[in-house]
N, CA, C and O atoms as a GROMACS GRO file, in nm:
protein
  472
    1UNK      N    1  -1.667  16.734  24.309
    1UNK     CA    2  -1.546  16.666  24.352
    1UNK      C    3  -1.472  16.608  24.232
    1UNK      O    4  -1.349  16.598  24.232
    2UNK      N    5  -1.547  16.571  24.130
    2UNK     CA    6  -1.483  16.516  24.010
    2UNK      C    7  -1.404  16.623  23.936
    2UNK      O    8  -1.310  16.592  23.863
    3UNK      N    9  -1.442  16.749  23.954
    3UNK     CA   10  -1.374  16.859  23.886
    3UNK      C   11  -1.252  16.910  23.961
    3UNK      O   12  -1.158  16.960  23.900
    4UNK      N   13  -1.254  16.899  24.093
    4UNK     CA   14  -1.141  16.949  24.173
    4UNK      C   15  -1.028  16.847  24.173
    4UNK      O   16  -1.051  16.727  24.189
    5UNK      N   17  -0.908  16.896  24.155
    5UNK     CA   18  -0.792  16.807  24.146
    5UNK      C   19  -0.694  16.836  24.259
    5UNK      O   20  -0.677  16.950  24.303
    6UNK      N   21  -0.629  16.729  24.306
    6UNK     CA   22  -0.522  16.739  24.405
    6UNK      C   23  -0.426  16.622  24.380
    6UNK      O   24  -0.469  16.509  24.358
    7UNK      N   25  -0.301  16.652  24.383
    7UNK     CA   26  -0.198  16.548  24.363
    7UNK      C   27  -0.219  16.471  24.233
    7UNK      O   28  -0.193  16.351  24.226
    8UNK      N   29  -0.266  16.541  24.130
    8UNK     CA   30  -0.277  16.482  23.998
    8UNK      C   31  -0.402  16.400  23.972
    8UNK      O   32  -0.413  16.340  23.865
    9UNK      N   33  -0.497  16.395  24.066
    9UNK     CA   34  -0.621  16.322  24.040
    9UNK      C   35  -0.739  16.395  24.102
    9UNK      O   36  -0.721  16.480  24.190
   10UNK      N   37  -0.859  16.363  24.056
   10UNK     CA   38  -0.977  16.429  24.111
   10UNK      C   39  -0.997  16.387  24.256
   10UNK      O   40  -0.964  16.274  24.294
   11UNK      N   41  -1.051  16.478  24.335
   11UNK     CA   42  -1.059  16.451  24.479
   11UNK      C   43  -1.162  16.344  24.512
   11UNK      O   44  -1.163  16.291  24.624
   12UNK      N   45  -1.249  16.310  24.417
   12UNK     CA   46  -1.344  16.201  24.444
   12UNK      C   47  -1.277  16.064  24.443
   12UNK      O   48  -1.341  15.964  24.473
   13UNK      N   49  -1.151  16.060  24.408
   13UNK     CA   50  -1.075  15.934  24.407
   13UNK      C   51  -1.008  15.904  24.541
   13UNK      O   52  -0.954  15.795  24.561
   14UNK      N   53  -1.010  16.001  24.633
   14UNK     CA   54  -0.944  15.982  24.763
   14UNK      C   55  -1.039  15.912  24.859
   14UNK      O   56  -1.153  15.954  24.879
   15UNK      N   57  -0.990  15.804  24.918
   15UNK     CA   58  -1.074  15.721  25.005
   15UNK      C   59  -1.127  15.800  25.125
   15UNK      O   60  -1.241  15.781  25.166
   16UNK      N   61  -1.046  15.886  25.181
   16UNK     CA   62  -1.092  15.964  25.298
   16UNK      C   63  -1.212  16.050  25.262
   16UNK      O   64  -1.305  16.063  25.342
   17UNK      N   65  -1.212  16.107  25.143
   17UNK     CA   66  -1.326  16.189  25.101
   17UNK      C   67  -1.445  16.102  25.063
   17UNK      O   68  -1.560  16.143  25.081
   18UNK      N   69  -1.420  15.984  25.010
   18UNK     CA   70  -1.529  15.890  24.983
   18UNK      C   71  -1.597  15.850  25.114
   18UNK      O   72  -1.719  15.838  25.121
   19UNK      N   73  -1.515  15.829  25.219
   19UNK     CA   74  -1.572  15.797  25.350
   19UNK      C   75  -1.658  15.912  25.401
   19UNK      O   76  -1.764  15.889  25.459
   20UNK      N   77  -1.613  16.036  25.381
   20UNK     CA   78  -1.692  16.152  25.423
   20UNK      C   79  -1.826  16.154  25.350
   20UNK      O   80  -1.930  16.182  25.410
   21UNK      N   81  -1.823  16.125  25.220
   21UNK     CA   82  -1.948  16.120  25.144
   21UNK      C   83  -2.042  16.014  25.201
   21UNK      O   84  -2.162  16.038  25.216
   22UNK      N   85  -1.988  15.897  25.231
   22UNK     CA   86  -2.070  15.789  25.288
   22UNK      C   87  -2.130  15.832  25.421
   22UNK      O   88  -2.248  15.807  25.447
   23UNK      N   89  -2.051  15.895  25.505
   23UNK     CA   90  -2.101  15.943  25.635
   23UNK      C   91  -2.211  16.047  25.617
   23UNK      O   92  -2.309  16.048  25.692
   24UNK      N   93  -2.196  16.134  25.518
   24UNK     CA   94  -2.298  16.235  25.492
   24UNK      C   95  -2.428  16.169  25.446
   24UNK      O   96  -2.536  16.212  25.487
   25UNK      N   97  -2.418  16.066  25.364
   25UNK     CA   98  -2.537  15.996  25.317
   25UNK      C   99  -2.610  15.928  25.435
   25UNK      O  100  -2.733  15.932  25.442
   26UNK      N  101  -2.535  15.868  25.525
   26UNK     CA  102  -2.594  15.804  25.642
   26UNK      C  103  -2.666  15.908  25.728
   26UNK      O  104  -2.778  15.884  25.774
   27UNK      N  105  -2.603  16.023  25.749
   27UNK     CA  106  -2.666  16.129  25.829
   27UNK      C  107  -2.796  16.175  25.765
   27UNK      O  108  -2.897  16.191  25.834
   28UNK      N  109  -2.795  16.197  25.634
   28UNK     CA  110  -2.915  16.244  25.567
   28UNK      C  111  -3.028  16.141  25.573
   28UNK      O  112  -3.143  16.176  25.598
   29UNK      N  113  -2.993  16.016  25.549
   29UNK     CA  114  -3.096  15.910  25.554
   29UNK      C  115  -3.153  15.894  25.694
   29UNK      O  116  -3.274  15.880  25.710
   30UNK      N  117  -3.068  15.897  25.795
   30UNK     CA  118  -3.118  15.883  25.933
   30UNK      C  119  -3.202  16.004  25.972
   30UNK      O  120  -3.300  15.991  26.045
   31UNK      N  121  -3.165  16.122  25.924
   31UNK     CA  122  -3.243  16.243  25.952
   31UNK      C  123  -3.382  16.232  25.889
   31UNK      O  124  -3.482  16.267  25.952
   32UNK      N  125  -3.389  16.182  25.766
   32UNK     CA  126  -3.519  16.165  25.700
   32UNK      C  127  -3.608  16.067  25.775
   32UNK      O  128  -3.727  16.092  25.794
   33UNK      N  129  -3.549  15.956  25.818
   33UNK     CA  130  -3.628  15.856  25.891
   33UNK      C  131  -3.679  15.914  26.022
   33UNK      O  132  -3.795  15.896  26.058
   34UNK      N  133  -3.593  15.984  26.093
   34UNK     CA  134  -3.631  16.044  26.221
   34UNK      C  135  -3.743  16.146  26.200
   34UNK      O  136  -3.840  16.150  26.277
   35UNK      N  137  -3.730  16.228  26.098
   35UNK     CA  138  -3.831  16.330  26.071
   35UNK      C  139  -3.966  16.266  26.038
   35UNK      O  140  -4.069  16.311  26.088
   36UNK      N  141  -3.964  16.163  25.956
   36UNK     CA  142  -4.089  16.095  25.921
   36UNK      C  143  -4.152  16.026  26.041
   36UNK      O  144  -4.274  16.022  26.054
   37UNK      N  145  -4.068  15.972  26.129
   37UNK     CA  146  -4.119  15.907  26.250
   37UNK      C  147  -4.188  16.010  26.340
   37UNK      O  148  -4.296  15.985  26.394
   38UNK      N  149  -4.126  16.125  26.356
   38UNK     CA  150  -4.186  16.232  26.438
   38UNK      C  151  -4.316  16.281  26.374
   38UNK      O  152  -4.414  16.305  26.444
   39UNK      N  153  -4.317  16.296  26.243
   39UNK     CA  154  -4.439  16.340  26.174
   39UNK      C  155  -4.551  16.239  26.190
   39UNK      O  156  -4.667  16.276  26.207
   40UNK      N  157  -4.517  16.111  26.186
   40UNK     CA  158  -4.619  16.006  26.205
   40UNK      C  159  -4.677  16.014  26.346
   40UNK      O  160  -4.797  15.997  26.364
   41UNK      N  161  -4.591  16.039  26.445
   41UNK     CA  162  -4.640  16.053  26.583
   41UNK      C  163  -4.731  16.174  26.595
   41UNK      O  164  -4.833  16.169  26.664
   42UNK      N  165  -4.695  16.282  26.530
   42UNK     CA  166  -4.778  16.402  26.534
   42UNK      C  167  -4.912  16.376  26.466
   42UNK      O  168  -5.017  16.415  26.519
   43UNK      N  169  -4.910  16.311  26.350
   43UNK     CA  170  -5.035  16.279  26.281
   43UNK      C  171  -5.125  16.188  26.364
   43UNK      O  172  -5.247  16.201  26.362
   44UNK      N  173  -5.063  16.096  26.438
   44UNK     CA  174  -5.139  16.003  26.521
   44UNK      C  175  -5.178  16.064  26.656
   44UNK      O  176  -5.245  16.000  26.737
   45UNK      N  177  -5.135  16.187  26.680
   45UNK     CA  178  -5.160  16.257  26.807
   45UNK      C  179  -5.110  16.176  26.925
   45UNK      O  180  -5.177  16.167  27.028
   46UNK      N  181  -4.992  16.116  26.909
   46UNK     CA  182  -4.930  16.037  27.015
   46UNK      C  183  -4.894  16.127  27.133
   46UNK      O  184  -4.865  16.246  27.115
   47UNK      N  185  -4.896  16.070  27.252
   47UNK     CA  186  -4.866  16.148  27.373
   47UNK      C  187  -4.725  16.205  27.371
   47UNK      O  188  -4.701  16.312  27.427
   48UNK      N  189  -4.633  16.135  27.308
   48UNK     CA  190  -4.493  16.181  27.305
   48UNK      C  191  -4.457  16.252  27.175
   48UNK      O  192  -4.339  16.265  27.142
   49UNK      N  193  -4.557  16.297  27.100
   49UNK     CA  194  -4.531  16.363  26.972
   49UNK      C  195  -4.450  16.491  26.988
   49UNK      O  196  -4.362  16.518  26.906
   50UNK      N  197  -4.479  16.569  27.090
   50UNK     CA  198  -4.405  16.695  27.110
   50UNK      C  199  -4.258  16.668  27.132
   50UNK      O  200  -4.172  16.736  27.075
   51UNK      N  201  -4.228  16.569  27.215
   51UNK     CA  202  -4.088  16.534  27.240
   51UNK      C  203  -4.020  16.487  27.112
   51UNK      O  204  -3.908  16.529  27.081
   52UNK      N  205  -4.087  16.402  27.037
   52UNK     CA  206  -4.027  16.350  26.914
   52UNK      C  207  -4.010  16.459  26.809
   52UNK      O  208  -3.912  16.459  26.734
   53UNK      N  209  -4.104  16.552  26.802
   53UNK     CA  210  -4.090  16.664  26.708
   53UNK      C  211  -3.973  16.753  26.747
   53UNK      O  212  -3.899  16.799  26.661
   54UNK      N  213  -3.956  16.778  26.876
   54UNK     CA  214  -3.843  16.857  26.923
   54UNK      C  215  -3.712  16.785  26.894
   54UNK      O  216  -3.615  16.847  26.851
   55UNK      N  217  -3.708  16.654  26.918
   55UNK     CA  218  -3.587  16.577  26.891
   55UNK      C  219  -3.556  16.577  26.742
   55UNK      O  220  -3.440  16.589  26.702
   56UNK      N  221  -3.659  16.563  26.659
   56UNK     CA  222  -3.638  16.562  26.515
   56UNK      C  223  -3.588  16.697  26.466
   56UNK      O  224  -3.496  16.704  26.385
   57UNK      N  225  -3.648  16.804  26.516
   57UNK     CA  226  -3.604  16.938  26.475
   57UNK      C  227  -3.459  16.959  26.513
   57UNK      O  228  -3.380  17.011  26.434
   58UNK      N  229  -3.423  16.920  26.633
   58UNK     CA  230  -3.286  16.933  26.680
   58UNK      C  231  -3.190  16.851  26.595
   58UNK      O  232  -3.091  16.903  26.543
   59UNK      N  233  -3.219  16.722  26.580
   59UNK     CA  234  -3.128  16.633  26.508
   59UNK      C  235  -3.120  16.666  26.359
   59UNK      O  236  -3.011  16.675  26.302
   60UNK      N  237  -3.236  16.684  26.298
   60UNK     CA  238  -3.239  16.706  26.153
   60UNK      C  239  -3.168  16.834  26.114
   60UNK      O  240  -3.088  16.835  26.020
   61UNK      N  241  -3.196  16.943  26.184
   61UNK     CA  242  -3.132  17.069  26.146
   61UNK      C  243  -2.982  17.066  26.173
   61UNK      O  244  -2.904  17.119  26.094
   62UNK      N  245  -2.940  17.004  26.283
   62UNK     CA  246  -2.796  16.994  26.311
   62UNK      C  247  -2.726  16.902  26.212
   62UNK      O  248  -2.621  16.937  26.158
   63UNK      N  249  -2.784  16.785  26.188
   63UNK     CA  250  -2.722  16.689  26.096
   63UNK      C  251  -2.715  16.746  25.955
   63UNK      O  252  -2.612  16.734  25.888
   64UNK      N  253  -2.822  16.806  25.910
   64UNK     CA  254  -2.824  16.861  25.774
   64UNK      C  255  -2.730  16.980  25.760
   64UNK      O  256  -2.668  16.998  25.655
   65UNK      N  257  -2.720  17.062  25.864
   65UNK     CA  258  -2.623  17.172  25.858
   65UNK      C  259  -2.481  17.118  25.848
   65UNK      O  260  -2.400  17.169  25.771
   66UNK      N  261  -2.451  17.014  25.925
   66UNK     CA  262  -2.316  16.954  25.918
   66UNK      C  263  -2.288  16.899  25.780
   66UNK      O  264  -2.178  16.918  25.726
   67UNK      N  265  -2.385  16.832  25.720
   67UNK     CA  266  -2.368  16.777  25.586
   67UNK      C  267  -2.348  16.890  25.485
   67UNK      O  268  -2.257  16.883  25.402
   68UNK      N  269  -2.431  16.992  25.492
   68UNK     CA  270  -2.417  17.104  25.399
   68UNK      C  271  -2.283  17.174  25.416
   68UNK      O  272  -2.220  17.212  25.318
   69UNK      N  273  -2.240  17.190  25.539
   69UNK     CA  274  -2.112  17.253  25.566
   69UNK      C  275  -1.997  17.168  25.511
   69UNK      O  276  -1.901  17.222  25.456
   70UNK      N  277  -2.007  17.036  25.527
   70UNK     CA  278  -1.907  16.946  25.470
   70UNK      C  279  -1.906  16.955  25.317
   70UNK      O  280  -1.800  16.952  25.255
   71UNK      N  281  -2.024  16.965  25.257
   71UNK     CA  282  -2.033  16.980  25.111
   71UNK      C  283  -1.967  17.110  25.066
   71UNK      O  284  -1.897  17.114  24.965
   72UNK      N  285  -1.991  17.215  25.142
   72UNK     CA  286  -1.927  17.343  25.112
   72UNK      C  287  -1.776  17.328  25.114
   72UNK      O  288  -1.706  17.380  25.026
   73UNK      N  289  -1.726  17.257  25.212
   73UNK     CA  290  -1.582  17.233  25.223
   73UNK      C  291  -1.531  17.154  25.103
   73UNK      O  292  -1.424  17.185  25.050
   74UNK      N  293  -1.605  17.053  25.061
   74UNK     CA  294  -1.563  16.971  24.948
   74UNK      C  295  -1.565  17.049  24.816
   74UNK      O  296  -1.489  17.018  24.725
   75UNK      N  297  -1.652  17.148  24.808
   75UNK     CA  298  -1.656  17.233  24.688
   75UNK      C  299  -1.544  17.336  24.687
   75UNK      O  300  -1.515  17.397  24.584
   76UNK      N  301  -1.481  17.356  24.802
   76UNK     CA  302  -1.375  17.456  24.810
   76UNK      C  303  -1.432  17.595  24.791
   76UNK      O  304  -1.545  17.622  24.833
   77UNK      N  305  -1.357  17.682  24.728
   77UNK     CA  306  -1.400  17.819  24.705
   77UNK      C  307  -1.526  17.829  24.621
   77UNK      O  308  -1.602  17.924  24.634
   78UNK      N  309  -1.548  17.730  24.534
   78UNK     CA  310  -1.669  17.730  24.451
   78UNK      C  311  -1.796  17.720  24.536
   78UNK      O  312  -1.903  17.763  24.493
   79UNK      N  313  -1.784  17.663  24.653
   79UNK     CA  314  -1.900  17.647  24.740
   79UNK      C  315  -1.964  17.778  24.780
   79UNK      O  316  -2.083  17.782  24.814
   80UNK      N  317  -1.886  17.885  24.777
   80UNK     CA  318  -1.939  18.017  24.812
   80UNK      C  319  -2.009  18.086  24.697
   80UNK      O  320  -2.074  18.189  24.717
   81UNK      N  321  -1.997  18.032  24.578
   81UNK     CA  322  -2.059  18.092  24.461
   81UNK      C  323  -2.205  18.050  24.450
   81UNK      O  324  -2.240  17.934  24.474
   82UNK      N  325  -2.290  18.145  24.415
   82UNK     CA  326  -2.433  18.117  24.402
   82UNK      C  327  -2.461  18.015  24.292
   82UNK      O  328  -2.564  17.948  24.294
   83UNK      N  329  -2.370  18.004  24.195
   83UNK     CA  330  -2.390  17.910  24.083
   83UNK      C  331  -2.406  17.766  24.129
   83UNK      O  332  -2.474  17.688  24.062
   84UNK      N  333  -2.346  17.730  24.240
   84UNK     CA  334  -2.347  17.592  24.285
   84UNK      C  335  -2.460  17.562  24.384
   84UNK      O  336  -2.494  17.445  24.404
   85UNK      N  337  -2.518  17.662  24.444
   85UNK     CA  338  -2.632  17.642  24.533
   85UNK      C  339  -2.599  17.599  24.676
   85UNK      O  340  -2.687  17.599  24.762
   86UNK      N  341  -2.475  17.561  24.700
   86UNK     CA  342  -2.439  17.514  24.834
   86UNK      C  343  -2.447  17.626  24.937
   86UNK      O  344  -2.494  17.605  25.049
   87UNK      N  345  -2.403  17.745  24.899
   87UNK     CA  346  -2.403  17.856  24.995
   87UNK      C  347  -2.544  17.887  25.043
   87UNK      O  348  -2.562  17.921  25.160
   88UNK      N  349  -2.643  17.877  24.956
   88UNK     CA  350  -2.782  17.903  24.996
   88UNK      C  351  -2.831  17.794  25.092
   88UNK      O  352  -2.900  17.824  25.189
   89UNK      N  353  -2.796  17.671  25.065
   89UNK     CA  354  -2.837  17.561  25.152
   89UNK      C  355  -2.777  17.578  25.291
   89UNK      O  356  -2.846  17.557  25.391
   90UNK      N  357  -2.650  17.616  25.298
   90UNK     CA  358  -2.584  17.638  25.428
   90UNK      C  359  -2.654  17.751  25.503
   90UNK      O  360  -2.681  17.738  25.623
   91UNK      N  361  -2.682  17.861  25.435
   91UNK     CA  362  -2.750  17.974  25.499
   91UNK      C  363  -2.889  17.934  25.548
   91UNK      O  364  -2.926  17.965  25.661
   92UNK      N  365  -2.964  17.865  25.462
   92UNK     CA  366  -3.101  17.827  25.499
   92UNK      C  367  -3.103  17.731  25.618
   92UNK      O  368  -3.186  17.744  25.708
   93UNK      N  369  -3.012  17.635  25.617
   93UNK     CA  370  -3.009  17.539  25.728
   93UNK      C  371  -2.969  17.605  25.859
   93UNK      O  372  -3.018  17.568  25.965
   94UNK      N  373  -2.880  17.700  25.852
   94UNK     CA  374  -2.840  17.770  25.975
   94UNK      C  375  -2.960  17.842  26.036
   94UNK      O  376  -2.977  17.842  26.158
   95UNK      N  377  -3.041  17.901  25.952
   95UNK     CA  378  -3.161  17.971  26.000
   95UNK      C  379  -3.258  17.873  26.062
   95UNK      O  380  -3.323  17.905  26.162
   96UNK      N  381  -3.270  17.753  26.006
   96UNK     CA  382  -3.364  17.654  26.060
   96UNK      C  383  -3.323  17.603  26.197
   96UNK      O  384  -3.406  17.551  26.272
   97UNK      N  385  -3.196  17.618  26.232
   97UNK     CA  386  -3.153  17.582  26.367
   97UNK      C  387  -3.205  17.685  26.468
   97UNK      O  388  -3.204  17.660  26.589
   98UNK      N  389  -3.248  17.800  26.419
   98UNK     CA  390  -3.293  17.909  26.506
   98UNK      C  391  -3.445  17.927  26.502
   98UNK      O  392  -3.507  17.948  26.606
   99UNK      N  393  -3.505  17.919  26.383
   99UNK     CA  394  -3.648  17.943  26.367
   99UNK      C  395  -3.733  17.842  26.443
   99UNK      O  396  -3.690  17.729  26.468
  100UNK      N  397  -3.854  17.883  26.478
  100UNK     CA  398  -3.952  17.797  26.547
  100UNK      C  399  -3.896  17.741  26.678
  100UNK      O  400  -3.933  17.631  26.719
  101UNK      N  401  -3.810  17.815  26.741
  101UNK     CA  402  -3.748  17.772  26.865
  101UNK      C  403  -3.607  17.722  26.838
  101UNK      O  404  -3.587  17.631  26.758
  102UNK      N  405  -3.511  17.782  26.902
  102UNK     CA  406  -3.372  17.742  26.880
  102UNK      C  407  -3.351  17.597  26.921
  102UNK      O  408  -3.432  17.539  26.994
  103UNK      N  409  -3.244  17.541  26.875
  103UNK     CA  410  -3.215  17.403  26.912
  103UNK      C  411  -3.186  17.389  27.061
  103UNK      O  412  -3.203  17.281  27.118
  104UNK      N  413  -3.144  17.496  27.124
  104UNK     CA  414  -3.129  17.492  27.270
  104UNK      C  415  -3.265  17.479  27.338
  104UNK      O  416  -3.280  17.408  27.437
  105UNK      N  417  -3.365  17.548  27.284
  105UNK     CA  418  -3.501  17.536  27.337
  105UNK      C  419  -3.555  17.395  27.314
  105UNK      O  420  -3.626  17.340  27.398
  106UNK      N  421  -3.520  17.335  27.201
  106UNK     CA  422  -3.561  17.196  27.175
  106UNK      C  423  -3.503  17.105  27.282
  106UNK      O  424  -3.570  17.012  27.327
  107UNK      N  425  -3.381  17.131  27.323
  107UNK     CA  426  -3.319  17.051  27.430
  107UNK      C  427  -3.395  17.066  27.562
  107UNK      O  428  -3.411  16.970  27.637
  108UNK      N  429  -3.442  17.187  27.589
  108UNK     CA  430  -3.521  17.211  27.710
  108UNK      C  431  -3.651  17.132  27.703
  108UNK      O  432  -3.690  17.066  27.800
  109UNK      N  433  -3.718  17.137  27.590
  109UNK     CA  434  -3.845  17.064  27.573
  109UNK      C  435  -3.823  16.914  27.592
  109UNK      O  436  -3.899  16.848  27.662
  110UNK      N  437  -3.718  16.862  27.530
  110UNK     CA  438  -3.688  16.719  27.538
  110UNK      C  439  -3.659  16.678  27.682
  110UNK      O  440  -3.716  16.581  27.733
  111UNK      N  441  -3.570  16.752  27.746
  111UNK     CA  442  -3.530  16.713  27.883
  111UNK      C  443  -3.645  16.727  27.982
  111UNK      O  444  -3.658  16.644  28.072
  112UNK      N  445  -3.728  16.830  27.966
  112UNK     CA  446  -3.842  16.846  28.057
  112UNK      C  447  -3.940  16.729  28.043
  112UNK      O  448  -3.992  16.678  28.143
  113UNK      N  449  -3.963  16.687  27.920
  113UNK     CA  450  -4.055  16.575  27.903
  113UNK      C  451  -3.994  16.444  27.950
  113UNK      O  452  -4.066  16.356  27.998
  114UNK      N  453  -3.863  16.431  27.938
  114UNK     CA  454  -3.798  16.312  27.992
  114UNK      C  455  -3.809  16.309  28.143
  114UNK      O  456  -3.840  16.206  28.203
  115UNK      N  457  -3.784  16.423  28.205
  115UNK     CA  458  -3.791  16.432  28.352
  115UNK      C  459  -3.932  16.416  28.404
  115UNK      O  460  -3.953  16.372  28.517
  116UNK      N  461  -4.030  16.452  28.321
  116UNK     CA  462  -4.170  16.436  28.359
  116UNK      C  463  -4.217  16.291  28.340
  116UNK      O  464  -4.328  16.256  28.377
  117UNK      N  465  -4.130  16.210  28.281
  117UNK     CA  466  -4.163  16.068  28.264
  117UNK      C  467  -4.242  16.036  28.140
  117UNK      O  468  -4.307  15.932  28.133
  118UNK      N  469  -4.237  16.123  28.041
  118UNK     CA  470  -4.313  16.098  27.917
  118UNK      C  471  -4.226  16.036  27.813
  118UNK      O  472  -4.273  16.008  27.702
   0.00000   0.00000   0.00000
C-alpha cells in the first residue's frame, strides 16, 4: 500500500483503507481465538467439540478468505503476481472452504447439533 499511489499520495494514507486494514486485523485475531478455542475443546474431548470445530472451520476459512481477497484488492494488479504471494494465499484459502467438508456441510453439522440440544 505504501508503494501504490492515488491522488498524489500513497494509498496507505487514506483513512478508508486504514479502516479496512483495522477490520482485517480484527477478523484475523478473532479467527485465531476461535480456532484455538475449538482446538482446546477437541483436546479436552468436550461434548460440543464437533460443533465448535465445525463452527471454527466455517468462520476461519470464510473470514480468512475475505481478508486475503481484500489484501488482493489493496495490492491491485500486483496481487495476481506470484512475487507477492497474495494470489497463492487466496487460492489456498478458497480450497480450504471446500476441503474436509464444504462450509455448507459445516452449517448442517452446526444446525443439527443445535437442534439436538447440544
